[in-house]
C-alpha positions in Angstrom: 200.4 -23.6 199.7 200.8 -19.8 200.2 197.2 -19.3 199.1 195.5 -20.7 202.3 197.8 -18.7 204.6 197.0 -15.5 202.7 193.3 -16.3 202.7 193.4 -16.8 206.5 195.3 -13.5 206.8 192.7 -11.7 204.7 189.9 -13.2 206.8 191.5 -11.9 210.0 191.9 -8.5 208.4 188.3 -8.4 207.3 187.1 -9.5 210.8 189.3 -6.7 212.4 187.8 -4.1 210.0 184.3 -5.3 210.9 185.0 -5.0 214.6 186.3 -1.5 214.0 183.1 -0.4 212.2 181.0 -2.1 214.8 182.8 -0.1 217.6 182.4 3.1 215.6 178.7 2.4 215.2 178.4 1.7 218.9 180.2 5.0 219.7 177.9 6.9 217.4 174.9 5.3 219.1 176.1 6.2 222.5 176.8 9.8 221.4 173.3 10.1 219.9 171.8 8.6 223.1 173.8 11.0 225.2 172.6 14.0 223.2 169.0 12.9 223.8 169.4 12.2 227.6 171.2 15.2 229.0 168.9 15.9 231.9 170.8 16.1 235.2 170.1 13.5 238.0 171.4 13.1 241.5 173.1 9.9 242.5 173.0 8.9 246.2 175.1 6.0 247.5 174.9 5.8 251.3 176.6 9.0 252.4 178.0 10.0 249.0 176.0 12.3 246.8 176.8 13.3 243.2 174.7 16.2 241.9 173.9 17.1 238.3 175.2 13.9 236.6 173.9 13.6 233.1 171.4 10.8 232.7 173.2 9.2 229.7 176.4 8.9 231.9 174.4 6.9 234.5 172.9 4.7 231.8 176.2 4.1 229.9 178.0 3.7 233.2 175.5 1.0 234.2 176.0 -0.7 230.9 179.8 -0.8 231.3 179.5 -2.0 235.0 177.2 -4.8 233.8 179.6 -5.8 231.0 182.5 -5.8 233.5 180.5 -8.0 235.9 179.6 -10.4 233.1 183.3 -10.6 232.0 184.3 -11.4 235.6 181.7 -14.2 235.8 182.8 -15.5 232.4 186.5 -15.4 233.5 185.6 -17.3 236.7 183.7 -20.0 234.7 186.6 -20.2 232.2 189.1 -20.8 235.1 186.8 -23.4 236.6 186.5 -25.2 233.3 190.2 -25.2 232.8 190.9 -26.6 236.3 188.2 -29.3 235.7 189.9 -30.3 232.4 193.3 -30.3 234.0 192.0 -32.6 236.7 190.5 -35.0 234.2 193.7 -34.9 232.2 195.7 -35.9 235.3 193.2 -38.7 236.0 193.5 -39.9 232.4 197.3 -40.0 232.6 197.1 -41.9 235.9 194.7 -44.4 234.3 197.0 -44.8 231.3 199.9 -45.4 233.6 197.9 -48.0 235.6 196.9 -49.7 232.3 200.5 -49.8 231.1 201.5 -51.4 234.5 198.7 -54.0 234.3 199.6 -54.8 230.7 203.3 -55.3 231.8 202.1 -57.6 234.6 199.9 -59.6 232.3 202.9 -60.1 230.0 205.0 -61.2 232.9 202.3 -63.7 234.0 202.0 -65.1 230.5 205.8 -65.6 230.3 205.6 -67.3 233.7 202.7 -69.5 232.6 204.6 -70.6 229.5 207.6 -71.4 231.6 205.4 -73.5 234.0 203.8 -75.3 231.1 207.2 -76.4 229.8 208.2 -77.8 233.2 205.0 -79.7 233.9 204.6 -83.2 232.6 202.1 -83.7 229.8 198.7 -85.2 230.7 199.6 -88.5 229.1 202.6 -88.9 231.5 200.4 -88.4 234.6 199.4 -91.8 236.1 195.7 -92.4 236.1 194.2 -93.5 239.4 190.7 -95.0 239.7 188.6 -95.0 242.8 187.7 -98.5 243.8 
């Protein structure tokens, strides 16, 4: 039984190493991109002005701002989904409680019906009347 746990541990380790190499590759790509795009640009945002900002910083900064905004939208959607699931779980628990109550009531009515059947006279004991 120890073998599956070690296999899972090895898989996690391999995935972690793959992410590490992927991040290194991403860093090398950004460094190469930065070396190719060093021309200075001016950034104007209303009254604020930044002079001589390297072009690669503007591009990489835009990339990270976009990733951050995507993460915020993903997080909002995740919270929304969690709240929806929580609401449905509450509704399901309420429905199960209602079903349990109804099943209890059906059982009580069946017991009452059996009790009434035992106290009623049988059909052969009931006098038969004809209309004439």
